[in-house]
PyMOL commands that place a pseudoatom at each C-alpha (Angstrom):
pseudoatom trace, name=CA, resn=UNK, resi=1, chain=A, elem=C, hetatm=0, pos=[-18.928, -14.729, 76.207]
pseudoatom trace, name=CA, resn=UNK, resi=2, chain=A, elem=C, hetatm=0, pos=[-18.089, -13.772, 72.638]
pseudoatom trace, name=CA, resn=UNK, resi=3, chain=A, elem=C, hetatm=0, pos=[-19.803, -11.166, 70.556]
pseudoatom trace, name=CA, resn=UNK, resi=4, chain=A, elem=C, hetatm=0, pos=[-19.642, -10.654, 66.793]
pseudoatom trace, name=CA, resn=UNK, resi=5, chain=A, elem=C, hetatm=0, pos=[-19.102, -7.087, 65.733]
pseudoatom trace, name=CA, resn=UNK, resi=6, chain=A, elem=C, hetatm=0, pos=[-19.069, -6.320, 61.981]
pseudoatom trace, name=CA, resn=UNK, resi=7, chain=A, elem=C, hetatm=0, pos=[-18.723, -2.941, 60.072]
pseudoatom trace, name=CA, resn=UNK, resi=8, chain=A, elem=C, hetatm=0, pos=[-21.489, -2.856, 57.290]
pseudoatom trace, name=CA, resn=UNK, resi=9, chain=A, elem=C, hetatm=0, pos=[-21.532, -0.976, 54.176]
pseudoatom trace, name=CA, resn=UNK, resi=10, chain=A, elem=C, hetatm=0, pos=[-24.389, -0.005, 51.989]
pseudoatom trace, name=CA, resn=UNK, resi=11, chain=A, elem=C, hetatm=0, pos=[-24.792, -2.140, 48.839]
pseudoatom trace, name=CA, resn=UNK, resi=12, chain=A, elem=C, hetatm=0, pos=[-23.229, -0.632, 45.785]
pseudoatom trace, name=CA, resn=UNK, resi=13, chain=A, elem=C, hetatm=0, pos=[-20.566, 1.282, 47.868]
pseudoatom trace, name=CA, resn=UNK, resi=14, chain=A, elem=C, hetatm=0, pos=[-17.436, 1.160, 45.795]
pseudoatom trace, name=CA, resn=UNK, resi=15, chain=A, elem=C, hetatm=0, pos=[-15.501, 3.762, 47.763]
pseudoatom trace, name=CA, resn=UNK, resi=16, chain=A, elem=C, hetatm=0, pos=[-11.891, 3.088, 48.954]
pseudoatom trace, name=CA, resn=UNK, resi=17, chain=A, elem=C, hetatm=0, pos=[-12.464, 2.149, 52.638]
pseudoatom trace, name=CA, resn=UNK, resi=18, chain=A, elem=C, hetatm=0, pos=[-9.126, 3.674, 53.567]
pseudoatom trace, name=CA, resn=UNK, resi=19, chain=A, elem=C, hetatm=0, pos=[-9.935, 7.186, 52.062]
pseudoatom trace, name=CA, resn=UNK, resi=20, chain=A, elem=C, hetatm=0, pos=[-11.910, 9.796, 53.765]
pseudoatom trace, name=CA, resn=UNK, resi=21, chain=A, elem=C, hetatm=0, pos=[-15.035, 10.556, 51.846]
pseudoatom trace, name=CA, resn=UNK, resi=22, chain=A, elem=C, hetatm=0, pos=[-18.102, 12.542, 52.377]
pseudoatom trace, name=CA, resn=UNK, resi=23, chain=A, elem=C, hetatm=0, pos=[-21.070, 10.118, 51.342]
pseudoatom trace, name=CA, resn=UNK, resi=24, chain=A, elem=C, hetatm=0, pos=[-24.518, 11.036, 50.501]
pseudoatom trace, name=CA, resn=UNK, resi=25, chain=A, elem=C, hetatm=0, pos=[-27.383, 8.494, 49.940]
pseudoatom trace, name=CA, resn=UNK, resi=26, chain=A, elem=C, hetatm=0, pos=[-29.636, 11.247, 48.316]
pseudoatom trace, name=CA, resn=UNK, resi=27, chain=A, elem=C, hetatm=0, pos=[-32.136, 10.732, 50.850]
pseudoatom trace, name=CA, resn=UNK, resi=28, chain=A, elem=C, hetatm=0, pos=[-33.870, 13.732, 52.545]
pseudoatom trace, name=CA, resn=UNK, resi=29, chain=A, elem=C, hetatm=0, pos=[-33.772, 12.078, 55.697]
pseudoatom trace, name=CA, resn=UNK, resi=30, chain=A, elem=C, hetatm=0, pos=[-30.054, 11.559, 56.005]
pseudoatom trace, name=CA, resn=UNK, resi=31, chain=A, elem=C, hetatm=0, pos=[-27.178, 14.242, 55.870]
pseudoatom trace, name=CA, resn=UNK, resi=32, chain=A, elem=C, hetatm=0, pos=[-24.120, 13.635, 53.905]
pseudoatom trace, name=CA, resn=UNK, resi=33, chain=A, elem=C, hetatm=0, pos=[-21.686, 12.068, 56.173]
pseudoatom trace, name=CA, resn=UNK, resi=34, chain=A, elem=C, hetatm=0, pos=[-17.848, 11.834, 56.738]
pseudoatom trace, name=CA, resn=UNK, resi=35, chain=A, elem=C, hetatm=0, pos=[-16.772, 8.886, 58.880]
pseudoatom trace, name=CA, resn=UNK, resi=36, chain=A, elem=C, hetatm=0, pos=[-13.406, 9.478, 60.016]
pseudoatom trace, name=CA, resn=UNK, resi=37, chain=A, elem=C, hetatm=0, pos=[-12.669, 6.182, 61.521]
pseudoatom trace, name=CA, resn=UNK, resi=38, chain=A, elem=C, hetatm=0, pos=[-12.424, 4.264, 64.823]
pseudoatom trace, name=CA, resn=UNK, resi=39, chain=A, elem=C, hetatm=0, pos=[-10.475, 6.455, 67.157]
pseudoatom trace, name=CA, resn=UNK, resi=40, chain=A, elem=C, hetatm=0, pos=[-8.674, 5.930, 70.460]
pseudoatom trace, name=CA, resn=UNK, resi=41, chain=A, elem=C, hetatm=0, pos=[-10.153, 7.773, 73.526]
pseudoatom trace, name=CA, resn=UNK, resi=42, chain=A, elem=C, hetatm=0, pos=[-8.212, 10.638, 75.072]
pseudoatom trace, name=CA, resn=UNK, resi=43, chain=A, elem=C, hetatm=0, pos=[-6.523, 11.621, 71.990]
pseudoatom trace, name=CA, resn=UNK, resi=44, chain=A, elem=C, hetatm=0, pos=[-6.627, 14.545, 69.584]
pseudoatom trace, name=CA, resn=UNK, resi=45, chain=A, elem=C, hetatm=0, pos=[-6.907, 14.107, 65.780]
pseudoatom trace, name=CA, resn=UNK, resi=46, chain=A, elem=C, hetatm=0, pos=[-6.680, 16.305, 62.634]
pseudoatom trace, name=CA, resn=UNK, resi=47, chain=A, elem=C, hetatm=0, pos=[-9.026, 15.028, 60.048]
pseudoatom trace, name=CA, resn=UNK, resi=48, chain=A, elem=C, hetatm=0, pos=[-8.706, 16.660, 56.503]
pseudoatom trace, name=CA, resn=UNK, resi=49, chain=A, elem=C, hetatm=0, pos=[-12.054, 16.380, 54.960]
pseudoatom trace, name=CA, resn=UNK, resi=50, chain=A, elem=C, hetatm=0, pos=[-12.778, 17.457, 51.453]
pseudoatom trace, name=CA, resn=UNK, resi=51, chain=A, elem=C, hetatm=0, pos=[-16.320, 18.899, 51.376]
pseudoatom trace, name=CA, resn=UNK, resi=52, chain=A, elem=C, hetatm=0, pos=[-17.810, 18.863, 47.874]
pseudoatom trace, name=CA, resn=UNK, resi=53, chain=A, elem=C, hetatm=0, pos=[-20.742, 21.328, 47.247]
pseudoatom trace, name=CA, resn=UNK, resi=54, chain=A, elem=C, hetatm=0, pos=[-22.646, 23.374, 44.743]
pseudoatom trace, name=CA, resn=UNK, resi=55, chain=A, elem=C, hetatm=0, pos=[-22.506, 26.639, 46.859]
pseudoatom trace, name=CA, resn=UNK, resi=56, chain=A, elem=C, hetatm=0, pos=[-19.742, 28.511, 44.793]
pseudoatom trace, name=CA, resn=UNK, resi=57, chain=A, elem=C, hetatm=0, pos=[-16.225, 29.465, 45.634]
pseudoatom trace, name=CA, resn=UNK, resi=58, chain=A, elem=C, hetatm=0, pos=[-17.123, 31.993, 48.342]
pseudoatom trace, name=CA, resn=UNK, resi=59, chain=A, elem=C, hetatm=0, pos=[-18.244, 29.947, 51.455]
pseudoatom trace, name=CA, resn=UNK, resi=60, chain=A, elem=C, hetatm=0, pos=[-17.815, 29.838, 55.211]
pseudoatom trace, name=CA, resn=UNK, resi=61, chain=A, elem=C, hetatm=0, pos=[-17.453, 26.754, 57.236]
pseudoatom trace, name=CA, resn=UNK, resi=62, chain=A, elem=C, hetatm=0, pos=[-18.958, 26.536, 60.827]
pseudoatom trace, name=CA, resn=UNK, resi=63, chain=A, elem=C, hetatm=0, pos=[-19.488, 23.942, 63.725]
pseudoatom trace, name=CA, resn=UNK, resi=64, chain=A, elem=C, hetatm=0, pos=[-22.987, 25.021, 65.012]
pseudoatom trace, name=CA, resn=UNK, resi=65, chain=A, elem=C, hetatm=0, pos=[-22.629, 23.466, 68.390]
pseudoatom trace, name=CA, resn=UNK, resi=66, chain=A, elem=C, hetatm=0, pos=[-19.424, 24.693, 69.903]
pseudoatom trace, name=CA, resn=UNK, resi=67, chain=A, elem=C, hetatm=0, pos=[-18.405, 21.810, 71.874]
pseudoatom trace, name=CA, resn=UNK, resi=68, chain=A, elem=C, hetatm=0, pos=[-15.395, 19.698, 72.987]
pseudoatom trace, name=CA, resn=UNK, resi=69, chain=A, elem=C, hetatm=0, pos=[-15.304, 17.123, 70.300]
pseudoatom trace, name=CA, resn=UNK, resi=70, chain=A, elem=C, hetatm=0, pos=[-15.095, 18.813, 66.871]
pseudoatom trace, name=CA, resn=UNK, resi=71, chain=A, elem=C, hetatm=0, pos=[-13.685, 22.244, 65.952]
pseudoatom trace, name=CA, resn=UNK, resi=72, chain=A, elem=C, hetatm=0, pos=[-12.484, 23.730, 62.783]
pseudoatom trace, name=CA, resn=UNK, resi=73, chain=A, elem=C, hetatm=0, pos=[-8.827, 24.104, 62.616]
pseudoatom trace, name=CA, resn=UNK, resi=74, chain=A, elem=C, hetatm=0, pos=[-8.253, 25.334, 59.026]
pseudoatom trace, name=CA, resn=UNK, resi=75, chain=A, elem=C, hetatm=0, pos=[-10.319, 26.017, 55.940]
pseudoatom trace, name=CA, resn=UNK, resi=76, chain=A, elem=C, hetatm=0, pos=[-8.361, 25.787, 52.530]
pseudoatom trace, name=CA, resn=UNK, resi=77, chain=A, elem=C, hetatm=0, pos=[-9.589, 27.963, 49.513]
pseudoatom trace, name=CA, resn=UNK, resi=78, chain=A, elem=C, hetatm=0, pos=[-12.454, 26.415, 47.542]
pseudoatom trace, name=CA, resn=UNK, resi=79, chain=A, elem=C, hetatm=0, pos=[-11.738, 24.975, 44.002]
pseudoatom trace, name=CA, resn=UNK, resi=80, chain=A, elem=C, hetatm=0, pos=[-13.937, 24.049, 41.167]
pseudoatom trace, name=CA, resn=UNK, resi=81, chain=A, elem=C, hetatm=0, pos=[-14.090, 20.245, 40.602]
pseudoatom trace, name=CA, resn=UNK, resi=82, chain=A, elem=C, hetatm=0, pos=[-14.303, 18.667, 37.087]
pseudoatom trace, name=CA, resn=UNK, resi=83, chain=A, elem=C, hetatm=0, pos=[-18.088, 18.014, 37.396]
pseudoatom trace, name=CA, resn=UNK, resi=84, chain=A, elem=C, hetatm=0, pos=[-19.048, 21.631, 37.941]
pseudoatom trace, name=CA, resn=UNK, resi=85, chain=A, elem=C, hetatm=0, pos=[-19.187, 21.406, 41.745]
pseudoatom trace, name=CA, resn=UNK, resi=86, chain=A, elem=C, hetatm=0, pos=[-16.785, 23.045, 44.200]
pseudoatom trace, name=CA, resn=UNK, resi=87, chain=A, elem=C, hetatm=0, pos=[-14.546, 21.316, 46.843]
pseudoatom trace, name=CA, resn=UNK, resi=88, chain=A, elem=C, hetatm=0, pos=[-13.646, 23.177, 50.112]
pseudoatom trace, name=CA, resn=UNK, resi=89, chain=A, elem=C, hetatm=0, pos=[-10.865, 21.252, 52.088]
pseudoatom trace, name=CA, resn=UNK, resi=90, chain=A, elem=C, hetatm=0, pos=[-11.457, 21.642, 55.754]
pseudoatom trace, name=CA, resn=UNK, resi=91, chain=A, elem=C, hetatm=0, pos=[-9.159, 20.420, 58.614]
pseudoatom trace, name=CA, resn=UNK, resi=92, chain=A, elem=C, hetatm=0, pos=[-11.130, 19.460, 61.853]
pseudoatom trace, name=CA, resn=UNK, resi=93, chain=A, elem=C, hetatm=0, pos=[-9.659, 19.089, 65.124]
pseudoatom trace, name=CA, resn=UNK, resi=94, chain=A, elem=C, hetatm=0, pos=[-11.483, 16.172, 66.816]
pseudoatom trace, name=CA, resn=UNK, resi=95, chain=A, elem=C, hetatm=0, pos=[-11.006, 15.456, 70.608]
pseudoatom trace, name=CA, resn=UNK, resi=96, chain=A, elem=C, hetatm=0, pos=[-11.958, 12.021, 71.974]
pseudoatom trace, name=CA, resn=UNK, resi=97, chain=A, elem=C, hetatm=0, pos=[-12.995, 12.427, 75.668]
pseudoatom trace, name=CA, resn=UNK, resi=98, chain=A, elem=C, hetatm=0, pos=[-15.361, 9.601, 76.078]
pseudoatom trace, name=CA, resn=UNK, resi=99, chain=A, elem=C, hetatm=0, pos=[-16.036, 6.002, 74.603]
pseudoatom trace, name=CA, resn=UNK, resi=100, chain=A, elem=C, hetatm=0, pos=[-18.956, 5.915, 72.106]
pseudoatom trace, name=CA, resn=UNK, resi=101, chain=A, elem=C, hetatm=0, pos=[-20.015, 7.512, 68.836]
pseudoatom trace, name=CA, resn=UNK, resi=102, chain=A, elem=C, hetatm=0, pos=[-19.203, 11.095, 67.835]
pseudoatom trace, name=CA, resn=UNK, resi=103, chain=A, elem=C, hetatm=0, pos=[-21.957, 12.780, 65.804]
pseudoatom trace, name=CA, resn=UNK, resi=104, chain=A, elem=C, hetatm=0, pos=[-21.436, 16.385, 64.901]
pseudoatom trace, name=CA, resn=UNK, resi=105, chain=A, elem=C, hetatm=0, pos=[-22.600, 18.621, 62.199]
pseudoatom trace, name=CA, resn=UNK, resi=106, chain=A, elem=C, hetatm=0, pos=[-20.424, 21.056, 60.156]
pseudoatom trace, name=CA, resn=UNK, resi=107, chain=A, elem=C, hetatm=0, pos=[-22.361, 23.692, 58.063]
pseudoatom trace, name=CA, resn=UNK, resi=108, chain=A, elem=C, hetatm=0, pos=[-21.212, 25.170, 54.783]
pseudoatom trace, name=CA, resn=UNK, resi=109, chain=A, elem=C, hetatm=0, pos=[-22.736, 28.564, 53.934]
pseudoatom trace, name=CA, resn=UNK, resi=110, chain=A, elem=C, hetatm=0, pos=[-22.685, 30.424, 50.671]
pseudoatom trace, name=CA, resn=UNK, resi=111, chain=A, elem=C, hetatm=0, pos=[-20.958, 33.749, 50.830]
pseudoatom trace, name=CA, resn=UNK, resi=112, chain=A, elem=C, hetatm=0, pos=[-23.011, 35.171, 48.162]
pseudoatom trace, name=CA, resn=UNK, resi=113, chain=A, elem=C, hetatm=0, pos=[-26.514, 33.934, 48.814]
pseudoatom trace, name=CA, resn=UNK, resi=114, chain=A, elem=C, hetatm=0, pos=[-27.616, 33.665, 52.555]
pseudoatom trace, name=CA, resn=UNK, resi=115, chain=A, elem=C, hetatm=0, pos=[-30.475, 31.184, 51.660]
pseudoatom trace, name=CA, resn=UNK, resi=116, chain=A, elem=C, hetatm=0, pos=[-28.043, 28.481, 50.509]
pseudoatom trace, name=CA, resn=UNK, resi=117, chain=A, elem=C, hetatm=0, pos=[-26.221, 26.276, 52.862]
pseudoatom trace, name=CA, resn=UNK, resi=118, chain=A, elem=C, hetatm=0, pos=[-25.514, 22.515, 53.580]
pseudoatom trace, name=CA, resn=UNK, resi=119, chain=A, elem=C, hetatm=0, pos=[-24.815, 20.444, 56.519]
pseudoatom trace, name=CA, resn=UNK, resi=120, chain=A, elem=C, hetatm=0, pos=[-22.219, 17.630, 56.643]
pseudoatom trace, name=CA, resn=UNK, resi=121, chain=A, elem=C, hetatm=0, pos=[-22.421, 15.013, 59.527]
pseudoatom trace, name=CA, resn=UNK, resi=122, chain=A, elem=C, hetatm=0, pos=[-18.954, 14.074, 61.042]
pseudoatom trace, name=CA, resn=UNK, resi=123, chain=A, elem=C, hetatm=0, pos=[-19.078, 10.712, 62.689]
pseudoatom trace, name=CA, resn=UNK, resi=124, chain=A, elem=C, hetatm=0, pos=[-16.462, 8.473, 64.620]
pseudoatom trace, name=CA, resn=UNK, resi=125, chain=A, elem=C, hetatm=0, pos=[-16.381, 5.610, 66.775]
pseudoatom trace, name=CA, resn=UNK, resi=126, chain=A, elem=C, hetatm=0, pos=[-14.448, 6.090, 70.024]
pseudoatom trace, name=CA, resn=UNK, resi=127, chain=A, elem=C, hetatm=0, pos=[-12.816, 3.095, 71.728]
pseudoatom trace, name=CA, resn=UNK, resi=128, chain=A, elem=C, hetatm=0, pos=[-10.995, 2.508, 75.014]
pseudoatom trace, name=CA, resn=UNK, resi=129, chain=A, elem=C, hetatm=0, pos=[-7.385, 1.183, 74.870]
pseudoatom trace, name=CA, resn=UNK, resi=130, chain=A, elem=C, hetatm=0, pos=[-8.613, -2.310, 75.509]
pseudoatom trace, name=CA, resn=UNK, resi=131, chain=A, elem=C, hetatm=0, pos=[-11.107, -2.496, 72.746]
pseudoatom trace, name=CA, resn=UNK, resi=132, chain=A, elem=C, hetatm=0, pos=[-8.714, -2.976, 69.779]
pseudoatom trace, name=CA, resn=UNK, resi=133, chain=A, elem=C, hetatm=0, pos=[-6.659, -0.969, 67.394]
pseudoatom trace, name=CA, resn=UNK, resi=134, chain=A, elem=C, hetatm=0, pos=[-7.794, 2.297, 66.045]
pseudoatom trace, name=CA, resn=UNK, resi=135, chain=A, elem=C, hetatm=0, pos=[-8.594, 2.514, 62.309]
pseudoatom trace, name=CA, resn=UNK, resi=136, chain=A, elem=C, hetatm=0, pos=[-7.858, 5.917, 60.734]
pseudoatom trace, name=CA, resn=UNK, resi=137, chain=A, elem=C, hetatm=0, pos=[-9.007, 7.020, 57.345]
pseudoatom trace, name=CA, resn=UNK, resi=138, chain=A, elem=C, hetatm=0, pos=[-6.317, 8.499, 55.046]
pseudoatom trace, name=CA, resn=UNK, resi=139, chain=A, elem=C, hetatm=0, pos=[-6.213, 12.164, 55.951]
pseudoatom trace, name=CA, resn=UNK, resi=140, chain=A, elem=C, hetatm=0, pos=[-6.829, 11.557, 59.631]
pseudoatom trace, name=CA, resn=UNK, resi=141, chain=A, elem=C, hetatm=0, pos=[-3.813, 11.900, 62.161]
pseudoatom trace, name=CA, resn=UNK, resi=142, chain=A, elem=C, hetatm=0, pos=[-3.117, 11.777, 65.803]
pseudoatom trace, name=CA, resn=UNK, resi=143, chain=A, elem=C, hetatm=0, pos=[-1.753, 15.171, 67.083]
pseudoatom trace, name=CA, resn=UNK, resi=144, chain=A, elem=C, hetatm=0, pos=[-1.666, 14.457, 70.697]
pseudoatom trace, name=CA, resn=UNK, resi=145, chain=A, elem=C, hetatm=0, pos=[-2.796, 12.138, 73.354]
pseudoatom trace, name=CA, resn=UNK, resi=146, chain=A, elem=C, hetatm=0, pos=[-3.557, 12.675, 76.963]
pseudoatom trace, name=CA, resn=UNK, resi=147, chain=A, elem=C, hetatm=0, pos=[-1.594, 10.995, 79.666]
pseudoatom trace, name=CA, resn=UNK, resi=148, chain=A, elem=C, hetatm=0, pos=[-2.849, 10.972, 83.225]
pseudoatom trace, name=CA, resn=UNK, resi=149, chain=A, elem=C, hetatm=0, pos=[-0.264, 12.867, 85.363]
pseudoatom trace, name=CA, resn=UNK, resi=150, chain=A, elem=C, hetatm=0, pos=[1.477, 10.484, 87.691]
pseudoatom trace, name=CA, resn=UNK, resi=151, chain=A, elem=C, hetatm=0, pos=[2.208, 13.315, 90.188]
pseudoatom trace, name=CA, resn=UNK, resi=152, chain=A, elem=C, hetatm=0, pos=[-1.438, 13.435, 90.975]
pseudoatom trace, name=CA, resn=UNK, resi=153, chain=A, elem=C, hetatm=0, pos=[-1.438, 9.818, 92.481]
pseudoatom trace, name=CA, resn=UNK, resi=154, chain=A, elem=C, hetatm=0, pos=[-0.846, 10.435, 96.376]
pseudoatom trace, name=CA, resn=UNK, resi=155, chain=A, elem=C, hetatm=0, pos=[1.833, 7.679, 96.548]
pseudoatom trace, name=CA, resn=UNK, resi=156, chain=A, elem=C, hetatm=0, pos=[4.063, 9.133, 93.828]
pseudoatom trace, name=CA, resn=UNK, resi=157, chain=A, elem=C, hetatm=0, pos=[7.562, 10.117, 94.705]
pseudoatom trace, name=CA, resn=UNK, resi=158, chain=A, elem=C, hetatm=0, pos=[9.667, 12.058, 92.288]
pseudoatom trace, name=CA, resn=UNK, resi=159, chain=A, elem=C, hetatm=0, pos=[12.853, 11.100, 94.126]
for i in range(1, 159): cmd.bond("trace and resi %d" % i, "trace and resi %d" % (i + 1))
show_as sticks, trace
zoom trace
């Protein structure tokens, strides 16, 4: 039995598919999203995400649901962009521990106005080894992979 799987992009999307972008359709029902790629299960990745916002140069970045999948590894200083908005480069550590889709929120809070913040949705598709090759966006790198310890198998001999 064969199945057809296709990745679909919204009409009018003209972004480089290899680059990591935060996209926003402007809808009140959808969060800005950074899709970091198709990842291999049992791996750890670093994803460099440039978060563009209008919250000023003094911001904090948090992951509200402390979990096993996404953690903040590093936050670079915020810089002003040419269009008057700000960009805060954030390096996330993403651990893949099961097949499926990762969907985690990252919050950016204004350091000068507690009432101002924004959410970004970090997404990825996690595949098992037999499901094809991973596809990583630019700025996403493998930093480690988990290998099952052979010594745990009762028939293993180290001699």
